[in-house]
C-alpha positions in Angstrom: -3.0 23.0 -30.1 -1.7 19.9 -28.3 -1.9 19.6 -24.5 1.4 20.0 -22.8 2.0 17.5 -20.0 4.3 18.1 -17.0 7.1 15.7 -16.9 10.4 15.3 -15.1 13.2 15.1 -17.6 16.2 15.6 -15.3 17.0 15.3 -11.6 20.1 16.0 -9.6 21.4 13.2 -7.5 23.0 13.5 -4.1 26.4 14.0 -5.7 25.2 17.0 -7.7 25.2 15.2 -11.0 22.3 16.1 -13.3 20.8 12.9 -14.8 18.3 12.6 -17.6 18.0 8.8 -18.0 14.4 7.7 -17.1 15.7 4.8 -15.0 18.2 7.0 -13.2 15.4 9.6 -12.5 13.2 6.8 -11.1 16.1 5.6 -8.9 16.8 9.1 -7.6 13.1 9.6 -6.8 12.6 6.2 -5.1 15.7 6.7 -3.0 14.7 10.2 -2.0 11.2 9.4 -1.0 12.3 6.1 0.7 14.7 8.1 2.8 11.9 10.4 3.9 9.9 7.6 5.4 12.6 5.4 7.0 14.0 5.8 10.5 17.6 6.7 9.7 17.7 9.5 12.2 19.0 9.1 15.8 15.7 10.1 17.4 15.0 9.0 20.9 11.3 8.0 20.4 10.8 7.4 24.1 11.5 11.1 24.8 9.2 12.2 22.0 6.4 9.9 23.0 6.6 11.1 26.6 5.5 14.5 25.3 2.4 13.2 23.6 -0.8 13.0 25.6 -2.6 9.8 24.8 -6.1 10.2 23.5 -7.1 6.5 23.3 -7.5 4.8 26.7 -6.5 1.2 27.2 -10.2 0.3 27.3 -10.9 2.1 24.1 -7.9 0.3 22.4 -9.2 -3.1 23.7 -12.6 -2.3 22.2 -11.1 -1.2 18.8 -8.8 -4.3 18.6 -11.5 -6.8 19.6 -12.7 -9.1 16.8 -15.9 -8.0 15.1 -19.1 -9.9 16.1 -21.5 -11.3 13.6 -24.1 -8.8 14.7 -21.7 -5.9 14.0 -20.9 -7.1 10.5 -24.6 -7.6 9.7 -25.5 -4.2 11.0 -22.7 -2.6 8.9 -23.8 -4.5 5.8 -27.5 -3.5 6.3 -26.5 0.2 6.4 -24.7 0.0 3.0 -26.5 1.3 -0.1 -27.8 -1.7 -2.0 -25.8 -0.9 -5.2 -22.5 0.2 -3.7 -19.6 -1.8 -2.2 -21.1 -5.2 -2.9 -19.6 -5.5 -6.3 -16.2 -4.4 -5.0 -16.4 -7.0 -2.3 -17.3 -9.7 -4.8 -20.7 -10.2 -3.2 -24.0 -10.1 -5.1 -26.5 -7.8 -3.4 -29.4 -10.2 -3.6 -27.4 -13.0 -1.9 -27.3 -11.1 1.4 -30.4 -9.0 1.6 -33.1 -10.1 4.0 -31.5 -13.5 4.7 -32.9 -13.5 8.2 -29.6 -14.8 9.7 
């Protein structure tokens, strides 16, 4: 028995036309999801944001946005497991362990 895979073989466009061409299906999907995440609505964001209580103070934001110090980076690297993340970052583990800097 072969495994059945789910696939989209047809989509209906905004005009109600059912399309089965893979390129058309892709185009419909891209257009649909792009429309979900773009600001095409006449929303007054100022009014919306006035209803939202801020959770991050200006001081907290300044701290978050501040450049990292050498000490903060060294502390974070020292807390990493020796066999994780280093390869993904393109750094060999032995090149940074116990450097004394």
